[in-house]
C-alpha positions as CSV (number, residue, x, y, z in Angstrom):
1,M,4.1,-21.1,48.5
2,A,3.9,-23.5,45.6
3,T,5.0,-22.2,42.3
4,K,4.7,-23.0,38.6
5,V,7.1,-22.1,35.8
6,L,5.5,-20.2,33.0
7,T,7.3,-19.6,29.7
8,A,6.7,-16.8,27.3
9,H,8.4,-15.5,24.2
10,V,8.8,-11.7,24.4
11,P,10.3,-9.2,22.0
12,L,14.1,-8.9,22.4
13,E,13.7,-5.1,23.2
14,L,11.4,-5.9,26.1
15,A,13.7,-8.6,27.4
16,E,16.6,-6.2,27.3
17,K,14.6,-3.6,29.3
18,V,13.7,-6.2,31.9
19,D,17.3,-7.2,32.2
20,Q,18.3,-3.5,32.6
21,L,15.6,-3.0,35.2
22,A,16.7,-6.1,37.1
23,A,20.3,-4.9,37.1
24,R,19.4,-1.4,38.3
25,L,17.2,-2.7,41.1
26,E,19.6,-5.5,41.9
27,R,16.8,-8.0,41.5
28,S,16.4,-11.1,39.4
29,R,14.7,-11.1,36.1
30,G,12.1,-13.5,37.6
31,W,11.4,-11.1,40.4
32,I,10.8,-8.2,37.9
33,I,8.5,-10.3,35.8
34,K,6.6,-11.7,38.8
35,Q,6.0,-8.1,40.1
36,A,4.8,-7.0,36.6
37,L,2.5,-10.0,36.3
38,Y,1.0,-9.4,39.8
39,S,0.3,-5.7,38.9
40,W,-1.2,-6.6,35.5
41,V,-3.5,-9.3,37.0
42,E,-4.6,-6.9,39.8
43,Q,-5.3,-4.2,37.2
44,E,-7.4,-6.6,35.1
45,E,-9.3,-7.9,38.1
46,E,-10.1,-4.3,39.1
47,R,-11.2,-3.5,35.5
48,R,-13.6,-6.5,35.6
49,R,-15.0,-5.5,39.0
50,L,-15.6,-1.9,37.7
51,T,-17.2,-3.2,34.5
52,L,-19.6,-5.5,36.4
53,E,-20.4,-2.7,38.8
54,A,-21.2,-0.4,35.8
55,L,-23.3,-3.0,34.1
56,A,-25.3,-3.5,37.4
57,D,-25.9,0.3,37.4
58,V,-27.2,0.1,33.9
59,D,-29.5,-2.8,34.7
60,A,-30.8,-0.8,37.7
61,G,-31.4,2.2,35.5
62,R,-28.8,4.4,37.2
63,V,-27.6,6.1,34.0
64,I,-27.2,9.7,32.8
65,D,-28.9,10.8,29.6
66,H,-26.5,11.3,26.7
67,Q,-27.8,14.7,25.9
68,A,-27.3,15.9,29.4
69,V,-23.7,14.7,29.4
70,Q,-23.1,16.3,25.9
71,A,-24.6,19.6,27.1
72,W,-22.4,19.6,30.1
73,A,-19.3,18.7,28.1
74,D,-20.1,21.5,25.6
75,S,-20.5,24.0,28.4
76,L,-16.9,23.4,29.7
77,D,-15.5,25.7,27.0
78,T,-17.9,28.6,27.9
79,D,-17.8,31.2,30.6
80,N,-20.7,29.5,32.4
81,P,-20.0,25.7,32.6
82,Q,-22.9,23.7,33.8
83,P,-22.7,21.5,36.9
84,V,-21.9,17.8,36.4
85,P,-25.1,16.0,35.5
86,L,-26.4,13.6,38.1
């Protein structure tokens, strides 16, 4: 796999935590950072996918009325909570 070197300035405290984690896991600092970056990119891609899915639902009219959600939320503190609005 081809690679590319990326450089970033990080706070000293964060760099020290990365070094401690690398030592504890017996891995290189680069491996720790690569794993963290993979996880973060994956999380951001999933967040974008879910956002686009939600916007498509809104465009298609698949929404729940605010008052229905508020009434449901308010009912959660009562003896007779309402079912989740659909």
